Biopython code that builds the backbone (N, CA, C, O; Angstrom):
import numpy as np
from Bio.PDB.StructureBuilder import StructureBuilder

atoms = [
    (1, "MET", "N", (12.021, 17.897, 19.637)),
    (1, "MET", "CA", (10.931, 18.173, 18.726)),
    (1, "MET", "C", (10.894, 17.159, 17.583)),
    (1, "MET", "O", (9.819, 16.736, 17.160)),
    (2, "ALA", "N", (12.073, 16.770, 17.084)),
    (2, "ALA", "CA", (12.124, 15.799, 15.989)),
    (2, "ALA", "C", (11.527, 14.461, 16.421)),
    (2, "ALA", "O", (10.880, 13.780, 15.626)),
    (3, "ILE", "N", (11.746, 14.089, 17.679)),
    (3, "ILE", "CA", (11.189, 12.835, 18.179)),
    (3, "ILE", "C", (9.669, 12.905, 18.192)),
    (3, "ILE", "O", (9.007, 11.936, 17.820)),
    (4, "LEU", "N", (9.108, 14.026, 18.610)),
    (4, "LEU", "CA", (7.654, 14.183, 18.601)),
    (4, "LEU", "C", (7.100, 14.125, 17.187)),
    (4, "LEU", "O", (6.057, 13.511, 16.960)),
    (5, "ARG", "N", (7.774, 14.747, 16.240)),
    (5, "ARG", "CA", (7.327, 14.734, 14.852)),
    (5, "ARG", "C", (7.355, 13.305, 14.319)),
    (5, "ARG", "O", (6.430, 12.884, 13.624)),
    (6, "GLN", "N", (8.414, 12.552, 14.642)),
    (6, "GLN", "CA", (8.518, 11.174, 14.190)),
    (6, "GLN", "C", (7.393, 10.337, 14.803)),
    (6, "GLN", "O", (6.795, 9.514, 14.110)),
    (7, "PHE", "N", (7.099, 10.533, 16.082)),
    (7, "PHE", "CA", (6.014, 9.810, 16.723)),
    (7, "PHE", "C", (4.678, 10.141, 16.081)),
    (7, "PHE", "O", (3.851, 9.249, 15.889)),
    (8, "ALA", "N", (4.452, 11.392, 15.746)),
    (8, "ALA", "CA", (3.196, 11.794, 15.098)),
    (8, "ALA", "C", (3.046, 11.103, 13.755)),
    (8, "ALA", "O", (1.941, 10.710, 13.382)),
    (9, "ASP", "N", (4.149, 10.950, 13.019)),
    (9, "ASP", "CA", (4.085, 10.273, 11.726)),
    (9, "ASP", "C", (3.711, 8.804, 11.896)),
    (9, "ASP", "O", (2.934, 8.264, 11.108)),
    (10, "VAL", "N", (4.260, 8.158, 12.920)),
    (10, "VAL", "CA", (3.966, 6.753, 13.151)),
    (10, "VAL", "C", (2.493, 6.576, 13.508)),
    (10, "VAL", "O", (1.860, 5.618, 13.062)),
    (11, "ARG", "N", (1.954, 7.472, 14.291)),
    (11, "ARG", "CA", (0.548, 7.348, 14.692)),
    (11, "ARG", "C", (-0.405, 7.532, 13.526)),
    (11, "ARG", "O", (-1.546, 7.077, 13.606)),
    (12, "SER", "N", (0.012, 8.176, 12.450)),
    (12, "SER", "CA", (-0.885, 8.419, 11.330)),
    (12, "SER", "C", (-0.950, 7.238, 10.367)),
    (12, "SER", "O", (-1.683, 7.286, 9.379)),
    (13, "ILE", "N", (-0.200, 6.189, 10.641)),
    (13, "ILE", "CA", (-0.201, 5.009, 9.773)),
    (13, "ILE", "C", (-1.309, 4.071, 10.216)),
    (13, "ILE", "O", (-1.443, 3.775, 11.404)),
    (14, "THR", "N", (-2.096, 3.607, 9.270)),
    (14, "THR", "CA", (-3.190, 2.680, 9.530)),
    (14, "THR", "C", (-2.694, 1.262, 9.307)),
    (14, "THR", "O", (-2.020, 0.986, 8.315)),
    (15, "SER", "N", (-3.020, 0.372, 10.216)),
    (15, "SER", "CA", (-2.640, -1.026, 10.008)),
    (15, "SER", "C", (-3.502, -1.619, 8.897)),
    (15, "SER", "O", (-4.619, -1.167, 8.648)),
    (16, "ILE", "N", (-2.970, -2.620, 8.249)),
    (16, "ILE", "CA", (-3.731, -3.288, 7.184)),
    (16, "ILE", "C", (-4.984, -3.940, 7.774)),
    (16, "ILE", "O", (-6.045, -3.934, 7.150)),
    (17, "LYS", "N", (-4.857, -4.493, 8.960)),
    (17, "LYS", "CA", (-6.014, -5.096, 9.632)),
    (17, "LYS", "C", (-7.131, -4.066, 9.795)),
    (17, "LYS", "O", (-8.288, -4.348, 9.480)),
    (18, "ASP", "N", (-6.788, -2.870, 10.286)),
    (18, "ASP", "CA", (-7.795, -1.822, 10.476)),
    (18, "ASP", "C", (-8.375, -1.357, 9.140)),
    (18, "ASP", "O", (-9.576, -1.105, 9.038)),
    (19, "ALA", "N", (-7.535, -1.244, 8.127)),
    (19, "ALA", "CA", (-8.026, -0.829, 6.805)),
    (19, "ALA", "C", (-9.018, -1.857, 6.261)),
    (19, "ALA", "O", (-10.065, -1.488, 5.729)),
    (20, "LEU", "N", (-8.696, -3.129, 6.391)),
    (20, "LEU", "CA", (-9.573, -4.185, 5.883)),
    (20, "LEU", "C", (-10.880, -4.271, 6.655)),
    (20, "LEU", "O", (-11.888, -4.720, 6.110)),
    (21, "GLN", "N", (-10.879, -3.845, 7.926)),
    (21, "GLN", "CA", (-12.083, -3.901, 8.756)),
    (21, "GLN", "C", (-12.885, -2.602, 8.735)),
    (21, "GLN", "O", (-13.877, -2.474, 9.454)),
    (22, "SER", "N", (-12.468, -1.647, 7.924)),
    (22, "SER", "CA", (-13.171, -0.366, 7.863)),
    (22, "SER", "C", (-14.630, -0.569, 7.450)),
    (22, "SER", "O", (-14.941, -1.414, 6.612)),
    (23, "ALA", "N", (-15.507, 0.217, 8.051)),
    (23, "ALA", "CA", (-16.929, 0.137, 7.719)),
    (23, "ALA", "C", (-17.295, 1.075, 6.572)),
    (23, "ALA", "O", (-18.322, 0.896, 5.918)),
    (24, "THR", "N", (-16.449, 2.075, 6.333)),
    (24, "THR", "CA", (-16.730, 3.063, 5.292)),
    (24, "THR", "C", (-15.445, 3.393, 4.532)),
    (24, "THR", "O", (-14.347, 3.133, 5.025)),
    (25, "PRO", "N", (-15.580, 3.963, 3.336)),
    (25, "PRO", "CA", (-14.382, 4.422, 2.620)),
    (25, "PRO", "C", (-13.668, 5.511, 3.423)),
    (25, "PRO", "O", (-14.280, 6.205, 4.235)),
    (26, "ILE", "N", (-12.378, 5.644, 3.183)),
    (26, "ILE", "CA", (-11.581, 6.672, 3.854)),
    (26, "ILE", "C", (-10.865, 7.473, 2.776)),
    (26, "ILE", "O", (-10.179, 6.906, 1.926)),
    (27, "ASP", "N", (-11.028, 8.803, 2.813)),
    (27, "ASP", "CA", (-10.443, 9.662, 1.784)),
    (27, "ASP", "C", (-8.925, 9.657, 1.775)),
    (27, "ASP", "O", (-8.305, 9.708, 0.713)),
    (28, "SER", "N", (-8.325, 9.596, 2.955)),
    (28, "SER", "CA", (-6.875, 9.668, 3.030)),
    (28, "SER", "C", (-6.375, 8.707, 4.104)),
    (28, "SER", "O", (-6.706, 8.843, 5.282)),
    (29, "VAL", "N", (-5.582, 7.743, 3.679)),
    (29, "VAL", "CA", (-5.042, 6.750, 4.588)),
    (29, "VAL", "C", (-3.617, 6.427, 4.162)),
    (29, "VAL", "O", (-3.277, 6.486, 2.980)),
    (30, "GLN", "N", (-2.783, 6.082, 5.151)),
    (30, "GLN", "CA", (-1.414, 5.675, 4.850)),
    (30, "GLN", "C", (-1.187, 4.309, 5.472)),
    (30, "GLN", "O", (-1.499, 4.082, 6.641)),
    (31, "VAL", "N", (-0.636, 3.399, 4.666)),
    (31, "VAL", "CA", (-0.281, 2.064, 5.135)),
    (31, "VAL", "C", (1.171, 1.800, 4.768)),
    (31, "VAL", "O", (1.733, 2.441, 3.880)),
    (32, "GLN", "N", (1.756, 0.860, 5.460)),
    (32, "GLN", "CA", (3.118, 0.465, 5.111)),
    (32, "GLN", "C", (3.273, -1.019, 5.380)),
    (32, "GLN", "O", (2.583, -1.587, 6.226)),
    (33, "GLY", "N", (4.178, -1.633, 4.657)),
    (33, "GLY", "CA", (4.393, -3.060, 4.840)),
    (33, "GLY", "C", (5.297, -3.611, 3.761)),
    (33, "GLY", "O", (6.078, -2.896, 3.134)),
    (34, "TRP", "N", (5.158, -4.919, 3.569)),
    (34, "TRP", "CA", (6.004, -5.630, 2.616)),
    (34, "TRP", "C", (5.181, -6.133, 1.451)),
    (34, "TRP", "O", (4.056, -6.602, 1.623)),
    (35, "VAL", "N", (5.746, -6.032, 0.275)),
    (35, "VAL", "CA", (5.085, -6.489, -0.946)),
    (35, "VAL", "C", (5.034, -8.009, -0.943)),
    (35, "VAL", "O", (6.060, -8.672, -0.786)),
    (36, "ARG", "N", (3.845, -8.556, -1.117)),
    (36, "ARG", "CA", (3.676, -10.004, -1.265)),
    (36, "ARG", "C", (3.723, -10.379, -2.743)),
    (36, "ARG", "O", (4.417, -11.318, -3.135)),
    (37, "THR", "N", (2.973, -9.630, -3.562)),
    (37, "THR", "CA", (2.989, -9.853, -5.008)),
    (37, "THR", "C", (2.748, -8.523, -5.706)),
    (37, "THR", "O", (2.249, -7.571, -5.106)),
    (38, "ARG", "N", (3.112, -8.475, -6.989)),
    (38, "ARG", "CA", (2.816, -7.327, -7.846)),
    (38, "ARG", "C", (2.435, -7.863, -9.213)),
    (38, "ARG", "O", (3.129, -8.712, -9.773)),
    (39, "ARG", "N", (1.322, -7.361, -9.751)),
    (39, "ARG", "CA", (0.883, -7.734, -11.092)),
    (39, "ARG", "C", (0.707, -6.456, -11.887)),
    (39, "ARG", "O", (0.122, -5.487, -11.402)),
    (40, "ASP", "N", (1.209, -6.456, -13.101)),
    (40, "ASP", "CA", (1.109, -5.275, -13.952)),
    (40, "ASP", "C", (0.005, -5.453, -14.974)),
    (40, "ASP", "O", (-0.201, -6.544, -15.507)),
    (41, "SER", "N", (-0.698, -4.372, -15.236)),
    (41, "SER", "CA", (-1.704, -4.305, -16.281)),
    (41, "SER", "C", (-1.243, -3.234, -17.266)),
    (41, "SER", "O", (-0.106, -2.767, -17.192)),
    (42, "LYS", "N", (-2.107, -2.851, -18.171)),
    (42, "LYS", "CA", (-1.703, -1.898, -19.203)),
    (42, "LYS", "C", (-1.242, -0.559, -18.628)),
    (42, "LYS", "O", (-0.164, -0.077, -18.975)),
    (43, "ASP", "N", (-2.046, 0.045, -17.754)),
    (43, "ASP", "CA", (-1.693, 1.369, -17.235)),
    (43, "ASP", "C", (-1.721, 1.464, -15.707)),
    (43, "ASP", "O", (-1.812, 2.557, -15.148)),
    (44, "PHE", "N", (-1.642, 0.321, -15.044)),
    (44, "PHE", "CA", (-1.562, 0.313, -13.581)),
    (44, "PHE", "C", (-1.006, -1.023, -13.116)),
    (44, "PHE", "O", (-0.902, -1.979, -13.885)),
    (45, "SER", "N", (-0.648, -1.065, -11.827)),
    (45, "SER", "CA", (-0.167, -2.292, -11.199)),
    (45, "SER", "C", (-0.983, -2.565, -9.943)),
    (45, "SER", "O", (-1.425, -1.638, -9.264)),
    (46, "PHE", "N", (-1.179, -3.841, -9.642)),
    (46, "PHE", "CA", (-1.782, -4.275, -8.386)),
    (46, "PHE", "C", (-0.653, -4.735, -7.483)),
    (46, "PHE", "O", (0.190, -5.536, -7.888)),
    (47, "ILE", "N", (-0.639, -4.230, -6.265)),
    (47, "ILE", "CA", (0.351, -4.647, -5.272)),
    (47, "ILE", "C", (-0.407, -5.222, -4.086)),
    (47, "ILE", "O", (-1.293, -4.568, -3.536)),
    (48, "GLU", "N", (-0.063, -6.441, -3.692)),
    (48, "GLU", "CA", (-0.616, -7.037, -2.484)),
    (48, "GLU", "C", (0.351, -6.706, -1.354)),
    (48, "GLU", "O", (1.521, -7.085, -1.399)),
    (49, "LEU", "N", (-0.144, -5.993, -0.336)),
    (49, "LEU", "CA", (0.703, -5.498, 0.750)),
    (49, "LEU", "C", (0.288, -6.127, 2.072)),
    (49, "LEU", "O", (-0.900, -6.285, 2.349)),
    (50, "ASN", "N", (1.290, -6.490, 2.896)),
    (50, "ASN", "CA", (1.015, -7.049, 4.211)),
    (50, "ASN", "C", (1.950, -6.419, 5.235)),
    (50, "ASN", "O", (3.133, -6.212, 4.964)),
    (51, "ASP", "N", (1.413, -6.119, 6.408)),
    (51, "ASP", "CA", (2.238, -5.517, 7.467)),
    (51, "ASP", "C", (2.357, -6.405, 8.699)),
    (51, "ASP", "O", (2.931, -5.992, 9.706)),
    (52, "GLY", "N", (1.821, -7.620, 8.628)),
    (52, "GLY", "CA", (1.887, -8.545, 9.756)),
    (52, "GLY", "C", (0.733, -8.423, 10.728)),
    (52, "GLY", "O", (0.633, -9.226, 11.656)),
    (53, "SER", "N", (-0.149, -7.438, 10.546)),
    (53, "SER", "CA", (-1.275, -7.257, 11.474)),
    (53, "SER", "C", (-2.446, -8.167, 11.126)),
    (53, "SER", "O", (-3.377, -8.309, 11.919)),
    (54, "SER", "N", (-2.411, -8.784, 9.947)),
    (54, "SER", "CA", (-3.487, -9.641, 9.469)),
    (54, "SER", "C", (-2.901, -10.696, 8.544)),
    (54, "SER", "O", (-1.860, -10.476, 7.925)),
    (55, "LEU", "N", (-3.561, -11.825, 8.451)),
    (55, "LEU", "CA", (-3.137, -12.830, 7.476)),
    (55, "LEU", "C", (-3.509, -12.406, 6.057)),
    (55, "LEU", "O", (-2.918, -12.878, 5.086)),
    (56, "ARG", "N", (-4.485, -11.521, 5.946)),
    (56, "ARG", "CA", (-4.936, -11.043, 4.633)),
    (56, "ARG", "C", (-4.098, -9.860, 4.183)),
    (56, "ARG", "O", (-3.540, -9.131, 5.002)),
    (57, "ASN", "N", (-4.017, -9.678, 2.871)),
    (57, "ASN", "CA", (-3.287, -8.562, 2.275)),
    (57, "ASN", "C", (-4.253, -7.462, 1.868)),
    (57, "ASN", "O", (-5.445, -7.707, 1.679)),
    (58, "LEU", "N", (-3.739, -6.267, 1.737)),
    (58, "LEU", "CA", (-4.494, -5.143, 1.181)),
    (58, "LEU", "C", (-3.992, -4.912, -0.230)),
    (58, "LEU", "O", (-2.787, -4.819, -0.464)),
    (59, "GLN", "N", (-4.917, -4.820, -1.164)),
    (59, "GLN", "CA", (-4.536, -4.550, -2.546)),
    (59, "GLN", "C", (-4.340, -3.052, -2.752)),
    (59, "GLN", "O", (-5.198, -2.241, -2.406)),
    (60, "ILE", "N", (-3.191, -2.708, -3.323)),
    (60, "ILE", "CA", (-2.868, -1.322, -3.650)),
    (60, "ILE", "C", (-2.947, -1.194, -5.162)),
    (60, "ILE", "O", (-2.395, -2.020, -5.889)),
    (61, "ILE", "N", (-3.631, -0.164, -5.636)),
    (61, "ILE", "CA", (-3.664, 0.113, -7.071)),
    (61, "ILE", "C", (-2.717, 1.276, -7.342)),
    (61, "ILE", "O", (-2.916, 2.389, -6.856)),
    (62, "ALA", "N", (-1.685, 0.990, -8.127)),
    (62, "ALA", "CA", (-0.680, 1.999, -8.481)),
    (62, "ALA", "C", (-0.862, 2.349, -9.959)),
    (62, "ALA", "O", (-0.592, 1.529, -10.837)),
    (63, "ARG", "N", (-1.312, 3.546, -10.219)),
    (63, "ARG", "CA", (-1.538, 3.978, -11.600)),
    (63, "ARG", "C", (-0.241, 4.470, -12.223)),
    (63, "ARG", "O", (0.679, 4.890, -11.520)),
    (64, "GLU", "N", (-0.176, 4.416, -13.541)),
    (64, "GLU", "CA", (1.033, 4.835, -14.258)),
    (64, "GLU", "C", (1.311, 6.329, -14.111)),
    (64, "GLU", "O", (2.385, 6.790, -14.497)),
    (65, "THR", "N", (0.377, 7.085, -13.566)),
    (65, "THR", "CA", (0.571, 8.527, -13.369)),
    (65, "THR", "C", (1.445, 8.837, -12.146)),
    (65, "THR", "O", (1.847, 9.984, -11.949)),
    (66, "LEU", "N", (1.740, 7.818, -11.324)),
    (66, "LEU", "CA", (2.648, 8.051, -10.190)),
    (66, "LEU", "C", (4.017, 8.455, -10.729)),
    (66, "LEU", "O", (4.491, 7.861, -11.698)),
    (67, "PRO", "N", (4.660, 9.449, -10.126)),
    (67, "PRO", "CA", (5.953, 9.911, -10.633)),
    (67, "PRO", "C", (7.030, 8.827, -10.628)),
    (67, "PRO", "O", (7.944, 8.857, -11.451)),
    (68, "ASN", "N", (6.926, 7.870, -9.705)),
    (68, "ASN", "CA", (7.925, 6.801, -9.625)),
    (68, "ASN", "C", (7.379, 5.463, -10.118)),
    (68, "ASN", "O", (7.811, 4.409, -9.652)),
    (69, "TYR", "N", (6.434, 5.499, -11.057)),
    (69, "TYR", "CA", (5.783, 4.272, -11.519)),
    (69, "TYR", "C", (6.773, 3.261, -12.105)),
    (69, "TYR", "O", (6.592, 2.056, -11.930)),
    (70, "SER", "N", (7.794, 3.723, -12.784)),
    (70, "SER", "CA", (8.764, 2.773, -13.350)),
    (70, "SER", "C", (9.479, 2.008, -12.225)),
    (70, "SER", "O", (9.789, 0.828, -12.386)),
    (71, "ALA", "N", (9.738, 2.659, -11.109)),
    (71, "ALA", "CA", (10.347, 1.978, -9.962)),
    (71, "ALA", "C", (9.339, 1.024, -9.316)),
    (71, "ALA", "O", (9.710, -0.064, -8.876)),
    (72, "VAL", "N", (8.074, 1.424, -9.259)),
    (72, "VAL", "CA", (7.019, 0.569, -8.708)),
    (72, "VAL", "C", (6.928, -0.724, -9.528)),
    (72, "VAL", "O", (6.719, -1.798, -8.963)),
    (73, "GLN", "N", (7.079, -0.631, -10.824)),
    (73, "GLN", "CA", (7.009, -1.810, -11.692)),
    (73, "GLN", "C", (8.170, -2.782, -11.465)),
    (73, "GLN", "O", (8.107, -3.932, -11.899)),
    (74, "ARG", "N", (9.207, -2.336, -10.802)),
    (74, "ARG", "CA", (10.357, -3.205, -10.523)),
    (74, "ARG", "C", (10.312, -3.790, -9.114)),
    (74, "ARG", "O", (11.227, -4.516, -8.726)),
    (75, "LEU", "N", (9.253, -3.486, -8.328)),
    (75, "LEU", "CA", (9.148, -4.024, -6.975)),
    (75, "LEU", "C", (9.032, -5.542, -7.014)),
    (75, "LEU", "O", (8.350, -6.106, -7.870)),
    (76, "THR", "N", (9.711, -6.192, -6.072)),
    (76, "THR", "CA", (9.640, -7.640, -5.964)),
    (76, "THR", "C", (9.131, -8.017, -4.575)),
    (76, "THR", "O", (9.070, -7.181, -3.673)),
    (77, "THR", "N", (8.770, -9.277, -4.421)),
    (77, "THR", "CA", (8.306, -9.780, -3.133)),
    (77, "THR", "C", (9.332, -9.471, -2.051)),
    (77, "THR", "O", (10.525, -9.728, -2.214)),
    (78, "GLY", "N", (8.848, -8.917, -0.946)),
    (78, "GLY", "CA", (9.710, -8.585, 0.178)),
    (78, "GLY", "C", (10.129, -7.134, 0.242)),
    (78, "GLY", "O", (10.664, -6.695, 1.260)),
    (79, "ALA", "N", (9.900, -6.372, -0.827)),
    (79, "ALA", "CA", (10.224, -4.942, -0.801)),
    (79, "ALA", "C", (9.332, -4.247, 0.230)),
    (79, "ALA", "O", (8.172, -4.619, 0.407)),
    (80, "ALA", "N", (9.877, -3.241, 0.903)),
    (80, "ALA", "CA", (9.120, -2.475, 1.900)),
    (80, "ALA", "C", (8.666, -1.168, 1.278)),
    (80, "ALA", "O", (9.464, -0.448, 0.678)),
    (81, "ILE", "N", (7.373, -0.859, 1.422)),
    (81, "ILE", "CA", (6.832, 0.385, 0.872)),
    (81, "ILE", "C", (5.899, 1.053, 1.878)),
    (81, "ILE", "O", (5.399, 0.417, 2.806)),
    (82, "ALA", "N", (5.679, 2.337, 1.674)),
    (82, "ALA", "CA", (4.640, 3.094, 2.362)),
    (82, "ALA", "C", (3.753, 3.668, 1.259)),
    (82, "ALA", "O", (4.246, 4.291, 0.319)),
    (83, "ALA", "N", (2.463, 3.457, 1.378)),
    (83, "ALA", "CA", (1.526, 3.918, 0.349)),
    (83, "ALA", "C", (0.438, 4.763, 0.992)),
    (83, "ALA", "O", (-0.050, 4.447, 2.077)),
    (84, "SER", "N", (0.067, 5.833, 0.317)),
    (84, "SER", "CA", (-1.034, 6.662, 0.801)),
    (84, "SER", "C", (-2.003, 6.910, -0.343)),
    (84, "SER", "O", (-1.627, 6.910, -1.515)),
    (85, "GLY", "N", (-3.251, 7.119, 0.026)),
    (85, "GLY", "CA", (-4.297, 7.353, -0.960)),
    (85, "GLY", "C", (-5.657, 7.140, -0.331)),
    (85, "GLY", "O", (-5.822, 7.265, 0.882)),
    (86, "ALA", "N", (-6.626, 6.820, -1.166)),
    (86, "ALA", "CA", (-8.005, 6.643, -0.718)),
    (86, "ALA", "C", (-8.346, 5.166, -0.596)),
    (86, "ALA", "O", (-8.075, 4.379, -1.503)),
    (87, "LEU", "N", (-8.941, 4.797, 0.530)),
    (87, "LEU", "CA", (-9.454, 3.445, 0.713)),
    (87, "LEU", "C", (-10.834, 3.414, 0.079)),
    (87, "LEU", "O", (-11.757, 4.092, 0.531)),
    (88, "ILE", "N", (-10.962, 2.621, -0.972)),
    (88, "ILE", "CA", (-12.205, 2.590, -1.746)),
    (88, "ILE", "C", (-12.756, 1.171, -1.812)),
    (88, "ILE", "O", (-12.030, 0.201, -1.591)),
    (89, "ALA", "N", (-14.039, 1.060, -2.118)),
    (89, "ALA", "CA", (-14.654, -0.250, -2.293)),
    (89, "ALA", "C", (-14.003, -0.952, -3.483)),
    (89, "ALA", "O", (-13.786, -0.355, -4.537)),
    (90, "SER", "N", (-13.701, -2.222, -3.286)),
    (90, "SER", "CA", (-13.044, -2.988, -4.335)),
    (90, "SER", "C", (-14.065, -3.555, -5.303)),
    (90, "SER", "O", (-15.154, -3.971, -4.908)),
    (91, "GLN", "N", (-13.699, -3.564, -6.561)),
    (91, "GLN", "CA", (-14.549, -4.187, -7.574)),
    (91, "GLN", "C", (-14.169, -5.647, -7.778)),
    (91, "GLN", "O", (-14.856, -6.381, -8.488)),
    (92, "GLY", "N", (-13.062, -6.067, -7.148)),
    (92, "GLY", "CA", (-12.601, -7.446, -7.282)),
    (92, "GLY", "C", (-13.326, -8.377, -6.332)),
    (92, "GLY", "O", (-13.887, -7.951, -5.323)),
    (93, "LYS", "N", (-13.305, -9.657, -6.672)),
    (93, "LYS", "CA", (-13.919, -10.669, -5.822)),
    (93, "LYS", "C", (-13.026, -10.982, -4.634)),
    (93, "LYS", "O", (-11.800, -10.952, -4.748)),
    (94, "GLY", "N", (-13.637, -11.284, -3.492)),
    (94, "GLY", "CA", (-12.897, -11.747, -2.332)),
    (94, "GLY", "C", (-12.284, -10.659, -1.477)),
    (94, "GLY", "O", (-11.540, -10.962, -0.545)),
    (95, "GLN", "N", (-12.570, -9.419, -1.764)),
    (95, "GLN", "CA", (-12.032, -8.323, -0.947)),
    (95, "GLN", "C", (-13.037, -7.188, -0.944)),
    (95, "GLN", "O", (-13.719, -6.944, -1.939)),
    (96, "ASN", "N", (-13.124, -6.498, 0.184)),
    (96, "ASN", "CA", (-14.059, -5.379, 0.307)),
    (96, "ASN", "C", (-13.418, -4.050, -0.049)),
    (96, "ASN", "O", (-14.072, -3.168, -0.606)),
    (97, "TRP", "N", (-12.123, -3.904, 0.275)),
    (97, "TRP", "CA", (-11.450, -2.618, 0.150)),
    (97, "TRP", "C", (-10.148, -2.742, -0.620)),
    (97, "TRP", "O", (-9.518, -3.800, -0.642)),
    (98, "GLU", "N", (-9.761, -1.658, -1.245)),
    (98, "GLU", "CA", (-8.442, -1.536, -1.860)),
    (98, "GLU", "C", (-8.004, -0.084, -1.730)),
    (98, "GLU", "O", (-8.823, 0.811, -1.522)),
    (99, "LEU", "N", (-6.723, 0.130, -1.852)),
    (99, "LEU", "CA", (-6.164, 1.479, -1.714)),
    (99, "LEU", "C", (-5.786, 1.999, -3.094)),
    (99, "LEU", "O", (-4.932, 1.422, -3.767)),
    (100, "ALA", "N", (-6.420, 3.086, -3.513)),
    (100, "ALA", "CA", (-6.050, 3.769, -4.757)),
    (100, "ALA", "C", (-4.934, 4.746, -4.390)),
    (100, "ALA", "O", (-5.189, 5.817, -3.840)),
    (101, "ALA", "N", (-3.700, 4.362, -4.700)),
    (101, "ALA", "CA", (-2.539, 5.117, -4.236)),
    (101, "ALA", "C", (-2.334, 6.411, -5.007)),
    (101, "ALA", "O", (-2.425, 6.443, -6.234)),
    (102, "ASN", "N", (-2.053, 7.480, -4.262)),
    (102, "ASN", "CA", (-1.615, 8.719, -4.897)),
    (102, "ASN", "C", (-0.137, 8.972, -4.604)),
    (102, "ASN", "O", (0.464, 9.912, -5.124)),
    (103, "ASN", "N", (0.439, 8.103, -3.752)),
    (103, "ASN", "CA", (1.867, 8.189, -3.454)),
    (103, "ASN", "C", (2.346, 6.829, -2.967)),
    (103, "ASN", "O", (1.706, 6.199, -2.124)),
    (104, "ILE", "N", (3.472, 6.383, -3.501)),
    (104, "ILE", "CA", (4.114, 5.167, -3.021)),
    (104, "ILE", "C", (5.581, 5.487, -2.795)),
    (104, "ILE", "O", (6.298, 5.878, -3.717)),
    (105, "GLU", "N", (6.010, 5.316, -1.561)),
    (105, "GLU", "CA", (7.413, 5.524, -1.213)),
    (105, "GLU", "C", (8.065, 4.153, -1.065)),
    (105, "GLU", "O", (7.585, 3.311, -0.306)),
    (106, "ILE", "N", (9.142, 3.935, -1.780)),
    (106, "ILE", "CA", (9.861, 2.678, -1.670)),
    (106, "ILE", "C", (10.867, 2.830, -0.539)),
    (106, "ILE", "O", (11.841, 3.574, -0.654)),
    (107, "VAL", "N", (10.619, 2.116, 0.554)),
    (107, "VAL", "CA", (11.446, 2.217, 1.747)),
    (107, "VAL", "C", (12.687, 1.338, 1.599)),
    (107, "VAL", "O", (13.783, 1.719, 2.010)),
    (108, "GLY", "N", (12.502, 0.169, 1.013)),
    (108, "GLY", "CA", (13.621, -0.749, 0.804)),
    (108, "GLY", "C", (13.268, -1.773, -0.256)),
    (108, "GLY", "O", (12.124, -2.220, -0.347)),
    (109, "THR", "N", (14.250, -2.139, -1.050)),
    (109, "THR", "CA", (14.026, -3.133, -2.095)),
    (109, "THR", "C", (14.411, -4.518, -1.564)),
    (109, "THR", "O", (15.013, -4.643, -0.498)),
    (110, "ALA", "N", (14.054, -5.541, -2.322)),
    (110, "ALA", "CA", (14.405, -6.915, -1.966)),
    (110, "ALA", "C", (15.053, -7.573, -3.173)),
    (110, "ALA", "O", (14.651, -7.349, -4.314)),
    (111, "ASP", "N", (16.051, -8.379, -2.902)),
    (111, "ASP", "CA", (16.721, -9.124, -3.961)),
    (111, "ASP", "C", (15.707, -10.092, -4.581)),
    (111, "ASP", "O", (14.997, -10.792, -3.860)),
    (112, "ASP", "N", (15.642, -10.131, -5.879)),
    (112, "ASP", "CA", (14.644, -10.976, -6.553)),
    (112, "ASP", "C", (15.101, -12.411, -6.750)),
    (112, "ASP", "O", (14.464, -13.158, -7.492)),
    (113, "SER", "N", (16.172, -12.810, -6.113)),
    (113, "SER", "CA", (16.638, -14.197, -6.272)),
    (113, "SER", "C", (16.036, -15.115, -5.242)),
    (113, "SER", "O", (16.324, -16.312, -5.238)),
]
sb = StructureBuilder()
sb.init_structure("model")
sb.init_model(0)
sb.init_chain("A")
sb.init_seg("    ")
for serial, (resi, resn, name, xyz) in enumerate(atoms, 1):
    if name == "N":
        sb.init_residue(resn, " ", resi, " ")
    sb.init_atom(name, np.array(xyz, "f"), 0.0, 1.0, " ", f" {name:<3s}", serial, name[0])
structure = sb.get_structure()
């Protein structure tokens, strides 16, 4: 039964390629991958995430209201995360979609050297 549950969890993950090619917003989506960059603003951070399914990254918006926001602010390039939230139209140039995260799980950190 545990194997079936694990398989069901894997199937619920959306590839970054599929998220970027979405025709409409999605209320609830989960992506996972490696952090390419992180930029901090006053009350949120932008995380560029890539899972290898596309050359392009998906921008994740992590608000300071996340319970683990202080850990999110310490993420470095190469860290592995799983993020879930709403796929929304991006207000930034050069991208159609971004993920407004309501949960970010840090799967593994990366040495910043």
